[in-house]
BAZA-151411 format. One record per residue: residue in one letter; x, y, z of N, C-alpha, C, O in turn. Coordinates in steps of 0.2 Angstrom, whole numbers, plus 5000, padded with zeros to 4 digits. Layout:
<pts>
AXYZXYZXYZXYZ ...
</pts>
This chain:
<pts>
M504450415037504450385043504050315044503450335045 I504050255043503950205042503950175053504550175056 I503350155056503250125062502650065062502150075060 K502850025064502449975064501949945069501949925075 V501449965067500849985072500149895074499649895076 G500549855071500049795072500449735069500849725064 D499949685073500349605070499749555071499349565075 D499649515068499249455066498649455063498149435065 F498749475058498349495052498349425048498849385047 S497849405047497849355042497249365037496749405037 L497149315032496749335026496449265027495849255025 D496849215029496549135030495849135030495549175034 G495549105025494549105026494249155023493749145021 I494549195023494349295019494649285012494249305007 F495049275011495249295003495649255002496049235006 D495649214994496149184990496749224988496549274985 V497249224989497749274989498149254984498749274985 N497849224978498149174973497649224966497749224960 I497049254970497049284964497049334961496849354956 L497249344964497949434964498649404957498949434953 L498749334958499349334955499149324945499649304941 S498449324944498049294938497649354937497549354931 T497449404939497249464939497249514932497749514930 E496849564929496949574925497549634926497849654931 E497749654920498149734921498249784919498549774914 M498149834920498049884913498749934918498949934924 L498950004912499450034914499250114916498850144913 H499550134921499450194921500050264918500450214917 Q500250294918500650334917500750384923500450434923 Y501250374928501250424933500950494932501250524928 G500550504935500350604935500050604930500150664928 T499750564927499150574923498450574925498250584931 I498050564920497250544922497250484918497550474913 T496750434919496650384919496050354919495850344925 E495650344914495050334917495150234917495250184913 I494850224925494750144927494350124926493850134930 P494150064920493550044921493049994926493249944929 T492650024926492350004934491849904935491449884940 D492049884928491449824926491849774929491549724928 R492549764934493049714935493649724940494049774940 F493649674942494249704948494949684943495149624940 L495349744944496049724940496849774946496949804952 W497149744941497649794943498049864938498249864932 M498149904943498149964938498949974938499050004944 N499549964934500249944937500450034933500250064928 Y500950054938501150124936501850104932502150064932 A501850174927502450174921502950204924502950244928 G503450184922504050214924504450204928504950244929 A504450124932504650084938505050054934504850024930 V505550054936506050004933505949944935506249904933 G505449934939505349864941504549864940504249884935 K504149844946503349854942503149894950503549884955 I502549924952502249924955501449944954501449984949 G500949924957500449944957499749924960499849884965 F499149934960498849944966497949924962497649964959 S497749854966497049854964496449914963496349974965 R496149874958495549944959494849914957494749864952 N494449964962493649914963493649854965493349804963 T494149864974494249804976493649804981493349744981 S493549824984492649854988492149834983491649814986 K492149834978491349814974491649744970491649754964 F491849714971492049644971492149594973492149534971 Y492249634981492749584986492649624994493049634999 P491949654993491549684998491549635007491249665011 E491749605007491949555014492649555015492949565021 L492949555010493649565009493849655015494149665021 T493649695009493749765013493449775019493949785023 D492749775022492449765027492849735033492849775038 Y493249675032493649645038494249675038494549675043 V494549705030495049725032494849805037495149805042 V494449835035494349895040494249895046494349935051 K493749825047493649815055494349815059494549845065 Y494849755054495649745059496049845060496249875065 L496049875055496249945055495949995062496250025066 E495049975062494950015066495149985074494950015080 S495449925073495749915080496249935083496349925089 L496849975075497349985076497250075077497550105082 I496850115074496650155074496050195076495550165074 D495950265080495350275082495150335079495150385083 L494850355073494450425070494150445071494150495068 S493750425075492950455079493150525079493750545081 P492650575075492150545071492050535067491450545065 Y492650515062492550505057492550445054492150405058 Y492750415050492550345046493050295040493050295034 L493450245044493650235038493150205034492650175036 Y493350195025493050185020493150105018493750105016 P492750055017493050005012493150005005493249955002 E492950085002493150084996493850094997494050054993 R494250134999495050135001495550085003496150095005 V495150015003495449965004495949924995495849914989 H496349924998496749914989497149854991497449844996 F497349814987497949784986498749814981498849834975 I499349824986499849854982500149784980500249734984 R500349784973501049734972501649784969501549834966 T502349734972503149764968503249714967502949654969 R503649724962504249674960504849704956504649734951 G505249704958506049744955506149774960506049754966 Y506349864958506549914960505749944958505449934953 A505549984964504950054961505450094963505850084968 N505450164960505950204959505650244966505250224970 P506050304967506050374973505250374970505150364964 H504850404975503950444973503950474979504450474983 R503350514978503050544983502350524979502150524973 D501950494985501250464980500750514980500550544984 E500650534972499850574972499350534974499250484975 A498750604973498250614972497950624982497650584985 A498250664982498250674990498250644996497950655001 R498850574992498950524998499650535001500150544998 N499350535009500050585013500250525019500650525023 C499950475017500250415022499550355020499050355018 C499950305023499650245022499750175029500250155032 I499150155029499550095032499350035029498850015028 N500150015027500149945022500149875029500249885035 I500049825025499949765028499949705023499549695018 G500549665025500849615023500549565022500349535027 V500449545016499849485014500349435011500049375012 L500949425008501149395002502049405003502149455003 N502349365002503149364999503349465003503849495002 T502949485007503249555009503849565009504049625008 A504449505012504749515015505349515009505949525010 T505049515005505549494998505649564995505949554990 G505549634997505749684995505849725002505549705007 T506249765002506549825005506249895006506249935001 T505849905012505549985010506150025009506749995010 L506250085006506750125009506450215010506250225004 Y506450245013506350285014506650345016507050335020 S506550445013507050475017506650525023506250565021 E506850525028506850585031506950635027506450665025 N507550655025507550735022507450755017507550815014 D506950675012506650705007507050745003506850795002 K507450735000507950754995508050714989508550674989 E507850714984508050674977508850664978509150614979 E509050724975509750704975510150674981510750664980 T510050664986510350634994509950564993510350514994 F509350554991508950484993509350424995509450415001 T509750394990510150334990510750324998510750275001 E511250384999511250385004510850405009511150375014 D510350425012510150445015509450405019509050415024 C509450375015508850345014508850285020509450275022 Q508350265023508150205030507850145025507350145021 K508150105027507750015026507550005029507850005035 F507049975028506349925033506049875030505649875025 I506149815032505749755030505149765029505149825029 C504649745029503849735028503749665030504149625027 Q503349635036503449555036502649545034502249595036 D502349495032501749475030501349485038501649485043 G500849485038500449495042500549545048500449535054 S500849595044501049645051500749725047500849745041 A500549745051500349835046500949885051501349885056 Y500849915045501449985045501050045045500450035043 L501350095046500950175045501550195041502150205044 L501450205035502050255031502050325028501450345025 D502350365028502250445029502550455019503050465017 T501950435016502050435007502050485005501850484999 S502050555008502150615007502950635004503150664999 K503350605009504250595007504450535002504250485002 L504750565000504950524994505250444998505650445003 H505050394993505050314997504950284992504550304988 A505350234991505550174986505450114988505550104994 V505050044984505549994985506349974982506650014979 D506549904983507149874984506749804984506849764989 G506449784978506349714977506649644974507249654971 S506349594974506549524970506149514964505649554962 D506349474961505849464953505349394956505149334953 V505149444963504549394966503849444969503849484973 D503349424964502749484967502649474974502549424977 R502749554976502449564985501949624986501949684986 I501549574988500749584988500549614996500749585001 L500249684997500049705003499449745004499349784999 I499149735008498549775008498849855010499249865014 T498349895005498649975007497850015008497350015004 Y497950055015497350115015497750165017498150175021 G497650225011497950285010497350335014496750335014 F497850385016497450445021497750515017498350535015 G497250545017497350615015497850645019498350675017 A497550625028497650655034498450655034498650615029 T498850675037499650685039499850625042499350585043 F500450615042500750555046500550575055500250545059 D500750615055500950645063499950625066499650605071 Q499750655060499050655062498450585063497950575067 I498950545058498650455061498850455066498550425071 R499550465067499950435072499850435078500150405083 S499350515079499150525086498350485086497850495090 R498250455081497550415082497650335083497050305083 L498150315084498450245084498150245092498150305096 R497950175094497850125100498450115102498450065106 
</pts>
């Protein structure tokens, strides 16, 4: 399931998104353990997709003002007290082309994604039935917009049908379920 949870997000004066277009990349094979360098900000791209999907790494270490800003924005959307949102869980996600149907790994059950750059150049495909054999026929389609925030159930099959343009979002992953986070929305 995907639901819109916020609007009016902007990084103007906070972060230059052009940095993301020339950041170093490394490859990670989905489902394997990979050592992530900690001495630099980088993209970790997942192998096996027809297109490209990757997450930024070390974001809070090298851009703490950015991640603190995102946490404050998320706190305006969701009340997790007595728990906290952690800047270390704020990352960028980048897609280009088609990202195969998948369920997120590392106990990432849902996330809030925020459109940053070229977000509408891709369509998020989501399956309520969560069956690989009928994904294409059963999937719902959703187009994210720059400046808007969305809650996505990543424990279910989802994919991205994109273009040849980098599509960049901010993402915050939760170990809690989609319904648990949805119940805490303001």
